[in-house]
N, C-alpha and C positions, 0 to 999 in steps of 0.2 A: 691302863694309864700310867704315865710316869710321874714322878713328882714334880710340882708345879712351885717356882719360885715366883712370887708374883711382886711387882714393883709399883710404885705410885705414877699414877698417870702422868704427872709432871717429866718423871725421868724416862718413862717410854718416849714422850713427846721428843726430848732431847736425844734418842738413842736411834739406832738402824736395827732393822728387825730382818733376818734372813730365814728364809723357811727351805727346805728340801726335804727328799726322801728321807727316812732314818736309815742312814749308811751302818749303822752298827749292826743291823741283820741281813746286810744286804748279801752274804754268801749263803744264807739258810735256806733251803729250798723249803716249799709251801708256806714261807714268812708272807704277813699280810704286810702289803705297802701300807706305810703311814706317814704323813706329814708332819714334821718338827720344826719346830722354829727358835730362835733364840733372840736376845736385843743385846746387840753391843753399844759400848757408850765410849767417846774419843777420849777421855782424860780420866776413865777408870778401868781398872782391871777385870772387874766384875762383868759377868754375863748372867742374863736373866733369861731364865729358858721357861717356854709355854708347853702346853699339853699336846696331846698326838690327836691327828685327825684323818679321818678316811678321804675327806675330800679337800681339796687344796682351799677353794673358796670359805670354807669354815674356818680353816687356820686364818686367812686374812682377814676374814671378819672378827675373830675372836682379838686379834690384835689391834685392828682398827678401833674396836669400841673401848680399847684401853688407852687409845690415843697416840697409836703409833702413826707417825707421818711418813716415815719412809720405810717401804718393806720391798724386799726384793725376794723374788722366788725362782727357784731352779726346776726348771720342769723338764729339761733334758741335759746330755753330755756338755756340760760348761756352759749353756744358755739361760741366760738371766732375764727375767720380767720385772716391769716394774709395777708395783701393787701401792704404791704409796699415795699420798695426797699430790695433786696437779701434775703437770708434765713430768716426766722423767728427766732425771737429771742428765749431764754431759756425762759422756763415756766414751771411751777408746772407740766402741761400736755404737751405734743406736740401739737403744733399746725399746723393744715393744711393750706394750702395756696388757697386764694381765686380765685375761677375759676369764669371768666366773664359768662361762659355758664350755671353756676349753675342754676337750676331751682327755686332753693328759692329766690334766689335775682332778679327773673325777675318780672312783675307785678302779673302775675296769683299766682306765687308761694309765692310770699309777702301776697297775700292776703288770702291764704291758711294758711300761718303762722299766719297773725291775728287772722284768724278763730279759729285757734287752740288754739293761748294765751286765746282768750274769754271764750271758753270751758273750758280751764284748770282752768281759774281765777274764773268761775262760779262753777264749781264743787269742787275746794276748799273751796268757800264761803259757799255753801250748806253742806259741811263735818263737817266745823267750826261750823254753826250753828245748824246742829244735834246734835254733841257731846255737846254744851253748853246746848241745851236744854234738853238733857238727864241726863246731870248733875244735871240740876236745878232740875227736876223730883226727881232723887234720893234723892237730899238734902231735899227736903221736905217731901220725905216718912221718913227718918231718924227724923225728927222734929216730923211727926205725931205720929210716934211710939215710941218716947222717951215720950211722955205725955199719950201712952195707949189710944190714939183714933184711931177709925174706919174711914174708908173712908167716910162711912154715917155720922158718927158724925160732921167730919169736914166740910162736904159739909152743913150740917145743920147749923152750927156756922157761916158760910160764906154768907149762904142764895145762894147756888149754888146747881146745882145737882152733884149726885156721878160721871155721867158720866164725869163731867169738872174736877173733883180733878183725876180723874183714866187719863184723857187725859194729865193732867199737868205731873201726877207720871210717866207716860210712856213715857215722853219726846215728845210724839207727838203734844202737843199745848202749852208748856211752854213759848214760843214765841209771843203767843197771848195774854198772860196776862200782863195787865197793872201795873206800879208800885204802883198805889194805890190799886190793888188786892193782890199784893203781901205782902204788909204792911197787909191788912186784914189777909192774910193766916199766916205771923208771930205772929200776935197778939193771933191768935186763936191758936196757937201750942205752947201757954206758960202756965204754971201753973197757973198764975195769971188770966187766961180769966175767966169772962168778966169784972172784977173789972178793971184791969191795963188798959184797953182799954180807960177808961174814962180820962187818962191823954194824950192823943193823940186827944181826939175828935174836939178840936178846931184849931188843929196844920195844916198845910201843909207841905208835903215834900221839897218844894223848889227847886227841882232840878231834872234831869231828868238820870236815870242810865243807865250805859253802855250796850247795847245789849246782851242779855247771861248772864247777872250778876244782874237780877232783885233782886232776892231773897236774895243776899248778903247784896246788897244795902238797901233792905228793913229790914234786920237785923239791920243794922246800925243805922239806922233812928230809929226803936223803942229802940234801946237799948240807946240813943242818948236823946230819951223821956223819958225812965226813968233813967236816970243820971249815965248808966252803963259806959259813956266812957266820957272822958274829953271833 
């Protein structure tokens, strides 16, 4: 159980309660899905937190007994239900009323929602990674072709195999290339190669590029070495 900040019934009546599955443990495999909630107030920055529950209906009842009149509960991706007093308020899309028997709010249903969120998040990460890797590969291909190099020529310049270059350009292995290797590829795909490379022989990169953007970071690094950027 988490620490609970209790507020007076009058204050809870003036606030709005939001319930959802605990996102802080969202990525941890084997974590028990628990419902957490907090109460927000229009003219105060303070937020009052409630305890954790295995069942969404228990969480709703806990807040109701403390005087909460406006309660929203999130059961699925972006879907909010109304669990407050009276009919649901006007919203851009009509709100359904929370049903205590909704299987998604029960422990097994919450666990299933948790698993679905993990899979959705994992799929999104993979898709983003693949798109970034493909973009990096295409960018390298454009650089290589701009200086009229074959795959074999570029491989020879950086001391790698042609399969290594093809893997990057196809987007299959761009994420496996280190920033230092990207810098070598940038030097090797400039018209001034190999004389220009002496400028950066004793220099260090000094930072780590964001995943999926190594080539762009390597281009910036090389240009700075050549004094092309302020």
